[in-house]
Structure formats: structure tokens, C-alpha cells
C-alpha positions in Angstrom: 133.2 -27.3 308.7 132.5 -23.9 308.3 136.1 -23.4 306.2 134.6 -25.7 303.5 130.9 -23.8 303.6 132.2 -20.6 302.8 134.8 -22.2 300.5 131.6 -24.1 298.5 129.4 -20.9 298.9 132.2 -18.5 296.8 132.5 -20.6 293.9 128.9 -20.6 293.8 128.7 -17.2 293.8 131.7 -17.0 291.3 130.4 -20.2 289.6 132.9 -22.3 289.7 135.0 -24.9 290.8 138.1 -23.2 292.7 139.4 -26.6 294.5 140.2 -29.8 292.9 139.2 -32.1 296.4 141.1 -35.3 296.5 141.4 -37.6 299.2 143.8 -36.9 301.0 144.3 -33.6 299.1 143.6 -29.5 297.9 144.9 -28.2 295.6 143.9 -25.0 293.1 142.1 -25.5 290.2 143.0 -22.3 287.0 140.4 -20.6 288.3 141.6 -20.4 291.8 145.1 -20.0 291.5 143.7 -16.7 288.9 141.8 -16.0 292.2 144.7 -16.8 294.3 146.9 -14.2 292.2 144.5 -11.1 292.1 143.7 -11.2 295.2 147.7 -11.1 295.9 147.7 -8.3 293.4 144.2 -6.5 296.1 145.9 -6.7 299.1 149.2 -5.2 298.0 146.9 -2.7 296.5 145.9 -2.1 300.1 149.0 -2.8 301.8 150.6 0.3 299.6 147.6 3.0 299.4 147.2 2.4 303.5 151.1 3.4 303.7 150.6 6.5 301.1 147.5 7.7 303.4 149.4 8.0 306.9 152.6 8.5 306.0 154.2 11.7 308.0 152.9 14.1 306.4 155.6 16.3 307.1 158.7 14.5 305.7 158.7 12.4 302.9 159.2 8.5 303.8 157.3 4.9 302.3 157.4 3.3 299.8 158.6 3.6 296.0 158.2 0.9 293.6 159.2 0.9 289.8 159.4 -1.9 287.3 162.4 -2.7 284.8 163.7 -4.0 282.8 167.6 -5.3 282.2 168.9 -2.2 281.4 172.4 0.2 281.5 169.8 3.1 282.1 169.1 1.6 285.6 172.3 3.7 286.6 170.2 6.9 286.4 167.7 5.4 288.6 170.2 4.3 291.0 171.8 7.6 290.8 168.3 9.1 291.6 168.0 7.0 294.4 171.0 7.5 296.1 170.5 11.0 295.6 166.7 11.0 297.6 168.4 8.6 300.3 170.5 11.1 301.2 168.4 13.8 302.7 165.3 10.9 303.0 166.6 8.3 303.9 163.4 6.5 305.8 161.8 5.8 302.2 162.5 2.6 300.5 162.7 1.5 297.1 161.4 -2.0 295.3 162.2 -2.8 292.2 160.4 -5.1 290.4 162.4 -6.9 286.7 160.5 -8.4 283.8 159.6 -7.6 280.6 157.5 -4.2 279.3 154.0 -7.0 279.2 154.2 -7.4 283.2 155.3 -3.9 284.2 152.6 -2.2 281.6 150.4 -5.3 283.8 151.6 -4.2 286.7 151.0 -0.1 285.8 147.3 -0.3 285.0 147.0 -2.4 288.2 148.5 0.4 290.9 150.7 -2.1 291.6 154.2 -0.2 290.3 154.7 3.7 290.5 156.7 4.0 288.0 158.1 2.5 285.1 160.7 1.5 282.3 160.5 0.5 278.9 162.9 -0.9 276.5 163.0 -0.7 272.9 159.6 0.1 270.8 156.8 0.1 272.7 153.0 1.9 273.1 154.2 5.2 275.2 150.9 6.8 274.1 148.5 6.3 277.4 152.2 7.6 279.4 153.6 10.5 280.4 157.6 9.7 279.9 160.6 11.0 280.6 162.8 9.3 277.3 167.2 8.2 278.6 169.8 10.7 277.7 171.0 8.0 275.6 170.2 4.5 274.1 171.4 0.8 274.7 172.9 -1.0 272.0 172.0 -4.5 270.9 174.8 -7.0 269.7 175.7 -10.9 270.4 176.9 -12.2 274.0 179.8 -14.9 273.3 182.8 -17.7 274.7 185.7 -14.9 273.9 187.0 -18.6 272.3 183.7 -18.3 269.9 185.4 -18.2 265.9 182.9 -14.0 265.4 185.4 -12.8 269.0 187.7 -11.9 266.3 185.1 -9.7 264.7 184.7 -6.0 265.1 181.5 -6.1 264.9 178.0 -9.0 264.0 176.4 -9.0 261.2 173.3 -10.8 260.1 175.3 -13.0 258.0 177.2 -15.0 260.4 174.5 -15.9 262.6 173.1 -17.9 260.3 173.3 -21.5 261.1 174.5 -21.0 264.7 172.4 -21.9 267.8 170.8 -18.3 269.0 168.9 -17.5 272.8 166.9 -14.8 272.5 164.5 -12.7 274.4 161.5 -14.1 274.1 159.5 -10.0 274.1 162.0 -9.8 270.9 160.5 -12.3 269.3 158.1 -11.9 266.3 155.2 -13.9 265.2 157.6 -16.6 263.0 159.5 -17.1 265.9 162.4 -14.7 264.6 163.8 -11.4 267.0 162.3 -8.9 265.3 165.1 -6.5 266.0 167.1 -8.1 264.5 166.7 -10.6 262.2 164.6 -10.2 259.2 165.3 -13.7 257.1 167.2 -16.2 256.6 167.6 -19.4 258.3 168.0 -19.3 262.6 168.4 -21.6 264.6 167.0 -20.7 267.5 168.0 -22.8 270.8 166.1 -21.2 273.9 164.8 -17.3 274.3 165.1 -16.0 277.5 163.1 -13.3 280.3 166.5 -11.8 282.1 169.9 -12.8 280.4 172.0 -13.4 283.7 170.3 -17.5 282.8 171.0 -17.1 279.1 174.4 -15.4 280.2 175.5 -19.1 281.9 174.2 -20.9 278.6 176.4 -18.4 276.8 178.9 -19.2 279.3 178.9 -22.8 279.2 178.5 -23.3 275.0 175.2 -23.6 274.7 174.9 -21.0 271.6 175.0 -16.8 271.7 172.9 -14.7 272.8 171.5 -11.6 271.0 171.3 -9.1 273.5 171.7 -5.8 274.6 175.1 -4.3 275.7 176.8 -3.7 279.4 174.3 -6.4 280.9 176.8 -9.1 281.9 180.4 -8.3 282.9 182.7 -9.0 280.2 185.9 -7.7 281.1 189.8 -9.1 281.0 188.3 -12.0 283.5 185.8 -13.4 282.4 184.7 -16.0 279.7 182.0 -14.2 277.6 182.9 -10.8 275.1 180.0 -8.4 273.4 180.3 -8.0 269.7 178.0 -5.1 268.8 175.1 -5.8 265.7 176.0 -4.0 262.2 174.3 -2.3 261.5 173.8 -0.9 264.3 170.6 -1.1 266.5 170.0 0.8 269.4 167.4 0.7 271.8 165.4 3.9 273.5 165.0 3.4 277.6 161.7 5.7 278.7 161.2 6.1 282.2 156.6 6.1 282.0 154.2 6.6 284.6 150.4 6.6 284.1 148.8 9.7 282.5 146.5 11.3 285.7 148.5 9.2 288.6 147.8 10.3 291.5 150.7 10.3 293.9 152.6 10.5 297.1 154.0 13.0 297.8 157.2 10.9 298.5 156.5 10.1 294.8 156.0 13.0 293.3 158.7 14.2 294.9 160.9 11.8 293.8 159.4 11.9 289.6 161.1 15.8 289.9 164.1 14.1 291.4 164.6 12.3 288.1 162.7 14.9 285.5 166.4 17.5 287.4 168.8 14.6 286.5 167.3 13.7 282.8 167.1 17.2 282.1 170.9 17.5 283.2 171.8 15.8 280.5 172.2 16.3 277.1 169.7 14.9 274.3 167.0 14.9 277.0 162.7 14.4 275.7 160.0 15.4 278.3 157.1 14.4 277.5 
């Protein structure tokens, strides 16, 4: 009875129904699901803040949160993590994979310290480092596909074929804006992260438009990758919020990232 009264008081305070009450079970409404999601985010942020405050000030420890899309550029981040663990093994890293919109939302809420954007994304509200190289767009296909005999793929080669595309790379008319500008294209599926899409390609469902070097295409694989023609590339950008107050540990990791990036040819720091 006490819990029921507290729930009713909360619903009255928010002016909405949080629970659908049935004869045998109670389920969350849409507003209830939203409240639970936000509550989980708040608790995670509280835990993160407490850990930063009570961490040992004389040594580097604690947690660093990074949001990232799928990119070979993560090799540089892995190099920085390895270097930091060599001297500060008590630091823990937490990687969250998602698309650009998801990463931006988590940055804004303070749930991650750093983010990695791929391709065309508004970075005016962030400090950033551009990776010293770019990712290459192309097509993932079976090695027995007719297109596998080509060295590169043009837009015309894809007309009429079943395509699997990134949901982030779709324009308003449901065409991947980074490659397909016109024509009659048959999009049979979209994906968020590439691994599951690669399974559909392996089963012969379609051709996946994606970035290179994210899926195994060696001599033992059934799959191969062909770049687009003309060449299409995406910038990889390491970002953090302007006026961000970092913990000592996060600040050290940022300086390490800057050192690794500036040691590579073609760096761009803003």
C-alpha cells in the first residue's frame, strides 16, 4: 500500500500515468519507460561523478567513458589505452558503440567523456582532433558476387541490386547521401552497426554500403570489399565538449591522445 501510494503521488506530481495496471501485472507506459531511462542515466552520472571525486588524488585511477562508431581509427584509441595502462593499470575504460546522434546525446548528458564521429557531423559545439587519416566508403559483398570481379564500384553498378545501408547514412528520401545521388535503388535493409549486416551479406541477402576494414575479408573469408569510384572518404573526429571539466585521469588521457595524434602526419587540432 505504501509503494502504491508513492507511485500515485509521483503520477500526480508529473501529471501523467506511469503504469498500466492490469488484473495480474503492471507494465510501464511510454512516459514510464522514458522516466526509467532518464533515471538510469541520472544514476549512472551520479556514480561517475562520485568516482571522480573520491578517486585517489596522488595517482591516476577511475573510469574513462568513450562513445564511438565503427572505424579503424579505434586502433589509435587502443594504442592510447595500452600506453595509459602501462603506467596506470587502475584506470578502467568503458566503450559505448553507437551512431553519431547517440554519441552526441551521451556527450551532452555527460554520460561519456569523449566521442568519435565519422563522416559529416556538426562539430561546432565541440573541441576536436581530426584523425590523421580517413575511412574509405565502399561495398561489402560475397566473393562469388558478379561485382567482385571489379576493382571499384560506381553508382551505376548498384542500380537494381539489393542494398543494405547504414541508417545514419540515409537522406530524407531514404537514399544513402554519401554515395547514391540518383537512380533506382533497391534498399532491402538498414543497419546500425556493421557486424549483423555482414551476416546478411554472407547469406546472400544483399550488398552492404559501409566503411573499409571493419569486417574480415582475408583469404579465409567469404566476403570482399570494393571501394567506390569516384573515391568517397569520411573524416574521423575525436571530440569533447567545450568548457568540459575533466577529472585528472581524463585530462591525462586527452593529453596522451593529443600526443599520439600530433605524432602522425597530417594532424589537425582545434
